[in-house]
Residue frames as qw, qx, qy, qz and C-alpha x, y, z in Angstrom:
[[0.584, -0.754, -0.298, 0.033, -5.98, 35.03, 10.55],
 [0.462, 0.389, -0.279, 0.747, -3.81, 37.68, 12.17],
 [0.468, -0.741, -0.384, 0.292, -3.62, 38.87, 15.79],
 [0.066, 0.980, -0.081, 0.167, -2.57, 42.51, 16.31],
 [0.231, -0.818, 0.525, -0.041, 1.24, 42.83, 16.51],
 [0.659, -0.210, 0.714, 0.108, 1.85, 39.24, 15.28],
 [0.142, 0.229, -0.751, -0.603, 2.56, 37.61, 11.93],
 [0.744, 0.155, 0.229, -0.608, -0.55, 36.14, 10.45],
 [0.227, -0.133, 0.929, 0.259, -1.25, 32.93, 8.66],
 [0.674, 0.253, -0.062, -0.692, -3.74, 31.54, 6.23],
 [0.521, -0.016, 0.853, 0.018, -5.02, 28.21, 5.04],
 [0.481, 0.424, -0.364, -0.675, -5.70, 27.35, 1.43],
 [0.672, 0.089, 0.732, -0.062, -7.48, 24.27, 0.23],
 [0.374, 0.504, -0.472, -0.619, -6.93, 23.47, -3.42],
 [0.673, 0.082, 0.725, -0.120, -8.58, 20.59, -5.10],
 [0.039, -0.130, 0.711, 0.690, -8.31, 19.37, -8.76],
 [0.620, 0.123, -0.116, -0.766, -11.51, 19.33, -10.75],
 [0.602, -0.010, 0.772, -0.205, -13.49, 16.12, -10.72],
 [0.688, 0.586, -0.019, -0.428, -13.82, 16.14, -14.48],
 [0.001, -0.492, 0.838, 0.237, -10.95, 13.69, -15.10],
 [0.885, 0.150, -0.075, -0.434, -12.40, 10.85, -17.15],
 [0.680, -0.271, 0.669, 0.130, -11.28, 7.27, -17.04],
 [0.704, 0.701, 0.042, -0.107, -9.88, 7.33, -20.57],
 [0.815, 0.341, -0.063, 0.465, -6.73, 7.30, -22.57],
 [0.051, 0.838, -0.227, 0.494, -5.64, 10.41, -20.63],
 [0.697, -0.608, 0.333, -0.182, -4.94, 8.23, -17.54],
 [0.295, 0.578, -0.760, -0.013, -1.53, 6.52, -17.63],
 [0.914, -0.149, -0.362, -0.107, -1.56, 2.78, -16.99],
 [0.132, -0.685, 0.611, -0.375, 0.29, 1.76, -13.82],
 [0.684, -0.034, -0.723, 0.090, 1.40, -1.34, -11.94],
 [0.404, -0.590, 0.320, -0.621, 0.22, -1.47, -8.30],
 [0.574, -0.060, -0.795, 0.189, 1.11, -3.96, -5.64],
 [0.539, -0.630, 0.019, -0.559, -1.10, -3.79, -2.59],
 [0.445, 0.167, -0.776, 0.414, 0.61, -5.07, 0.58],
 [0.576, -0.562, -0.094, -0.585, -1.75, -5.91, 3.45],
 [0.001, 0.330, -0.797, 0.506, -0.82, -6.75, 7.04],
 [0.750, -0.294, -0.389, -0.447, -2.97, -9.67, 8.28],
 [0.380, 0.186, -0.768, 0.480, -1.00, -10.30, 11.48],
 [0.393, -0.521, -0.726, 0.217, -2.55, -10.87, 14.90],
 [0.186, -0.353, -0.266, 0.878, -2.01, -7.12, 15.78],
 [0.188, -0.013, -0.380, -0.905, -4.37, -6.21, 13.05],
 [0.130, -0.370, -0.920, 0.000, -7.29, -8.20, 14.53],
 [0.028, 0.662, 0.586, -0.467, -10.70, -6.65, 14.84],
 [0.286, 0.891, 0.232, -0.265, -11.55, -3.16, 13.53],
 [0.156, -0.677, 0.495, 0.522, -8.06, -2.53, 12.10],
 [0.292, -0.033, 0.861, 0.415, -8.23, -5.44, 9.65],
 [0.325, 0.674, 0.662, -0.047, -11.83, -4.61, 8.75],
 [0.098, 0.890, -0.027, -0.445, -10.82, -0.98, 7.95],
 [0.203, -0.494, 0.682, 0.499, -7.81, -2.21, 5.94],
 [0.356, 0.234, 0.874, 0.233, -9.97, -4.65, 3.94],
 [0.286, 0.830, 0.434, -0.203, -12.50, -1.92, 3.17],
 [0.016, -0.825, 0.293, 0.482, -9.73, 0.39, 2.00],
 [0.276, -0.261, 0.821, 0.426, -8.14, -2.34, -0.14],
 [0.384, 0.511, 0.767, 0.058, -11.51, -3.25, -1.72],
 [0.213, 0.902, 0.165, -0.339, -12.05, 0.40, -2.57],
 [0.113, -0.677, 0.537, 0.491, -8.60, 0.66, -4.16],
 [0.351, 0.035, 0.880, 0.317, -9.08, -2.56, -6.23],
 [0.358, 0.686, 0.629, -0.065, -12.48, -1.36, -7.42],
 [0.185, 0.937, 0.043, -0.293, -11.05, 1.94, -8.59],
 [0.458, -0.315, 0.606, 0.569, -8.22, 0.59, -10.67],
 [0.482, 0.571, -0.221, -0.627, -8.40, 1.41, -14.35],
 [0.952, 0.224, 0.182, -0.105, -8.81, -1.34, -16.89],
 [0.623, 0.679, -0.326, 0.212, -5.38, -0.55, -18.28],
 [0.291, -0.706, 0.570, -0.305, -3.70, -1.09, -14.87],
 [0.745, 0.047, -0.663, 0.056, -2.06, -4.21, -13.58],
 [0.433, -0.639, 0.351, -0.530, -2.10, -5.23, -9.91],
 [0.603, 0.020, -0.771, 0.201, -1.16, -7.80, -7.28],
 [0.573, -0.696, 0.094, -0.422, -2.09, -8.28, -3.61],
 [0.523, 0.217, -0.733, 0.378, 0.50, -9.50, -1.12],
 [0.695, -0.635, -0.110, -0.319, -0.95, -10.65, 2.21],
 [0.512, 0.359, -0.636, 0.452, 1.55, -10.93, 5.01],
 [0.687, -0.690, 0.065, -0.216, 1.79, -11.95, 8.62],
 [0.697, -0.516, 0.453, 0.209, 4.48, -14.38, 9.72],
 [0.484, -0.012, 0.638, 0.598, 5.13, -15.02, 6.00],
 [0.327, 0.496, -0.089, -0.799, 4.16, -13.11, 2.85],
 [0.456, 0.240, 0.844, 0.149, 1.94, -14.58, 0.22],
 [0.195, 0.221, -0.335, -0.895, 1.05, -13.07, -3.20],
 [0.665, 0.299, 0.473, -0.495, -2.50, -13.78, -4.43],
 [0.775, 0.593, -0.019, -0.218, -1.89, -14.04, -8.17],
 [0.802, -0.256, 0.329, 0.428, 1.86, -14.68, -8.02],
 [0.412, 0.161, 0.384, 0.810, 2.33, -11.93, -10.71],
 [0.207, 0.360, 0.094, -0.905, 0.96, -8.62, -11.79],
 [0.271, 0.425, 0.842, 0.190, -2.39, -9.25, -13.56],
 [0.058, -0.354, -0.358, -0.862, -4.64, -6.99, -15.67],
 [0.183, 0.155, 0.557, -0.795, -7.27, -5.13, -13.64],
 [0.326, -0.188, -0.700, -0.608, -10.06, -6.82, -15.51],
 [0.650, -0.366, 0.005, -0.666, -13.51, -7.16, -13.97],
 [0.923, -0.101, -0.367, -0.050, -12.83, -10.91, -13.44],
 [0.613, 0.169, -0.499, 0.589, -9.52, -10.34, -11.66],
 [0.145, -0.395, 0.279, -0.863, -10.96, -7.61, -9.50],
 [0.804, -0.299, -0.157, -0.490, -13.78, -9.90, -8.49],
 [0.869, -0.039, -0.443, 0.218, -11.34, -12.65, -7.55],
 [0.315, 0.306, -0.431, 0.788, -9.25, -10.16, -5.58],
 [0.445, -0.410, 0.126, -0.786, -12.31, -8.95, -3.70],
 [0.909, -0.241, -0.276, -0.199, -13.31, -12.56, -2.78],
 [0.708, 0.124, -0.469, 0.514, -9.71, -13.11, -1.53],
 [0.023, 0.401, -0.311, 0.861, -9.84, -9.85, 0.53],
 [0.676, -0.410, -0.090, -0.606, -13.16, -10.84, 2.12],
 [0.934, -0.142, -0.327, -0.001, -11.64, -14.14, 3.27],
 [0.430, 0.444, -0.522, 0.588, -8.56, -12.72, 4.98],
 [0.696, -0.673, -0.235, -0.091, -8.25, -13.38, 8.74],
 [0.032, -0.834, 0.466, -0.292, -5.70, -12.11, 11.28],
 [0.962, -0.259, 0.008, 0.084, -3.04, -14.53, 12.50],
 [0.841, 0.120, -0.036, 0.526, 0.72, -14.65, 13.30],
 [0.446, -0.547, 0.003, 0.709, 3.51, -12.17, 13.47],
 [0.351, 0.908, 0.105, -0.203, 4.46, -9.22, 11.23],
 [0.697, -0.105, 0.403, 0.584, 7.19, -9.83, 8.61],
 [0.240, 0.892, 0.060, -0.378, 7.33, -6.32, 7.13],
 [0.125, -0.634, 0.607, 0.463, 10.77, -6.76, 5.50],
 [0.361, 0.057, 0.892, 0.265, 9.75, -9.95, 3.68],
 [0.372, 0.712, 0.577, -0.147, 6.47, -8.43, 2.46],
 [0.180, 0.898, -0.102, -0.389, 8.07, -5.30, 1.05],
 [0.249, -0.447, 0.754, 0.412, 10.91, -7.27, -0.47],
 [0.416, 0.297, 0.845, 0.157, 8.45, -9.50, -2.24],
 [0.314, 0.841, 0.373, -0.235, 6.37, -6.52, -3.44],
 [0.003, 0.827, -0.342, -0.447, 9.44, -4.52, -4.73],
 [0.307, -0.263, 0.830, 0.384, 10.67, -7.60, -6.70],
 [0.507, 0.527, 0.681, -0.030, 7.42, -7.68, -8.70],
 [0.230, 0.819, -0.102, -0.516, 8.48, -4.67, -10.66],
 [0.869, 0.408, 0.225, 0.165, 9.04, -5.76, -14.23],
 [0.516, -0.353, 0.300, 0.720, 12.54, -5.16, -15.57],
 [0.184, 0.075, 0.489, 0.849, 12.63, -2.39, -18.09],
 [0.048, 0.691, 0.703, -0.160, 9.20, -1.21, -16.93],
 [0.172, 0.298, 0.249, 0.905, 7.91, 1.96, -18.61],
 [0.416, -0.672, -0.389, -0.473, 4.78, 2.45, -16.54],
 [0.232, -0.612, 0.448, -0.610, 4.74, 3.76, -12.95],
 [0.634, -0.123, -0.753, 0.126, 5.24, 1.11, -10.26],
 [0.356, -0.555, 0.196, -0.726, 3.41, 1.78, -7.03],
 [0.429, -0.162, -0.846, 0.272, 3.39, -0.17, -3.72],
 [0.459, -0.554, -0.022, -0.694, 0.44, 0.60, -1.42],
 [0.433, 0.078, -0.802, 0.404, 1.36, -0.62, 2.11],
 [0.554, -0.552, -0.102, -0.614, -1.41, -1.04, 4.72],
 [0.682, -0.063, -0.639, 0.351, -0.23, -1.92, 8.24],
 [0.475, -0.873, -0.110, -0.018, 0.09, -0.85, 11.83],
 [0.407, 0.772, -0.379, 0.308, 3.87, -0.90, 11.21],
 [0.528, -0.653, 0.495, -0.225, 5.10, -3.10, 14.03],
 [0.665, 0.400, -0.626, -0.071, 7.67, -5.65, 12.73],
 [0.705, -0.494, 0.437, -0.260, 8.04, -8.78, 14.80],
 [0.913, 0.057, 0.374, 0.155, 9.39, -11.33, 12.37],
 [0.691, 0.497, 0.112, 0.513, 12.60, -11.09, 10.27],
 [0.365, 0.236, -0.150, 0.888, 14.21, -7.70, 10.31],
 [0.293, -0.798, -0.524, 0.053, 12.75, -5.73, 13.25],
 [0.390, -0.460, -0.058, 0.796, 15.34, -2.99, 13.57],
 [0.325, 0.852, 0.302, -0.277, 13.71, 0.12, 12.00],
 [0.009, 0.800, -0.403, -0.444, 16.95, 1.63, 10.54],
 [0.273, -0.227, 0.872, 0.337, 18.06, -1.67, 8.91],
 [0.433, 0.523, 0.733, -0.045, 14.56, -2.31, 7.59],
 [0.272, 0.894, 0.094, -0.344, 14.41, 1.17, 6.04],
 [0.082, -0.641, 0.622, 0.443, 17.90, 0.71, 4.52],
 [0.424, 0.073, 0.885, 0.177, 16.79, -2.62, 3.06],
 [0.418, 0.730, 0.525, -0.130, 13.76, -1.06, 1.42],
 [0.119, 0.889, -0.183, -0.402, 15.82, 1.86, 0.12],
 [0.268, -0.424, 0.775, 0.385, 18.32, -0.58, -1.41],
 [0.357, 0.263, 0.877, 0.184, 15.57, -2.56, -3.23],
 [0.277, 0.816, 0.428, -0.274, 13.56, 0.54, -4.31],
 [0.488, 0.222, 0.349, 0.769, 14.33, 2.21, -7.63],
 [0.005, -0.202, -0.084, 0.976, 13.81, 5.90, -8.29],
 [0.369, -0.104, -0.502, -0.776, 10.76, 5.04, -10.37],
 [0.447, -0.377, -0.811, -0.006, 8.99, 3.22, -7.58],
 [0.269, -0.455, 0.198, -0.826, 6.68, 4.86, -5.11],
 [0.374, -0.247, -0.854, 0.262, 5.68, 3.38, -1.77],
 [0.333, -0.495, -0.027, -0.802, 2.60, 4.81, -0.10],
 [0.281, -0.084, -0.864, 0.408, 2.21, 3.77, 3.53],
 [0.483, -0.496, -0.191, -0.696, -1.16, 3.84, 5.26],
 [0.049, 0.145, -0.820, 0.551, -1.18, 3.30, 8.99],
 [0.552, -0.403, -0.557, -0.472, -4.22, 1.45, 10.30],
 [0.631, -0.508, -0.545, 0.217, -5.49, 1.86, 13.84],
 [0.208, -0.955, 0.010, -0.211, -4.55, 4.17, 16.66],
 [0.673, -0.612, 0.363, 0.203, -1.33, 2.50, 17.76],
 [0.774, 0.615, 0.001, 0.148, 0.57, 2.99, 14.50],
 [0.662, -0.396, 0.178, 0.611, 4.38, 2.98, 14.26],
 [0.361, 0.921, 0.129, -0.074, 4.37, 6.32, 12.37],
 [0.248, -0.770, 0.488, 0.328, 8.21, 6.66, 12.65],
 [0.520, -0.093, 0.790, 0.312, 8.78, 3.56, 10.60],
 [0.470, 0.647, 0.596, 0.076, 5.99, 4.23, 8.08],
 [0.136, 0.960, -0.036, -0.242, 7.22, 7.80, 7.46],
 [0.297, -0.630, 0.616, 0.369, 10.74, 6.61, 6.82],
 [0.557, 0.192, 0.764, 0.263, 9.61, 3.89, 4.37]]
């Protein structure tokens, strides 16, 4: 698009082909899903987060390993370790997700600390944390700068954290920094 006498602009959408097969071409990875179940997530926000998490669990590859950390006032891992993404483990995880209810405060620092410590020492596969929250810490470290510094200290270069804000009142500043 270009108006006369002005610089123009354009938009390009590029999408990879959909012909990637679930096969040996896909690298195995370790994924820790961290889900906010605090009171601020009550209602539609938690339902959206549960649907997203169920979708993610269902789309893991058989060669992946995963864990789910639920957090509110405290954080609680479901399996207590990374487990294979077998059909049985995915079914157990989906049952756990369906049963989650909102209650308590939001201990983001504790939840991310617990997730980052699950990375196996000497790991050769990618380690990914998928963080689903509205991003409003109320328990533990609540100062955004100190919280981000804590996460940066605990995160290695080979770790990726993907933050997904849920709802319309998201603390985007904190999630972008994490």
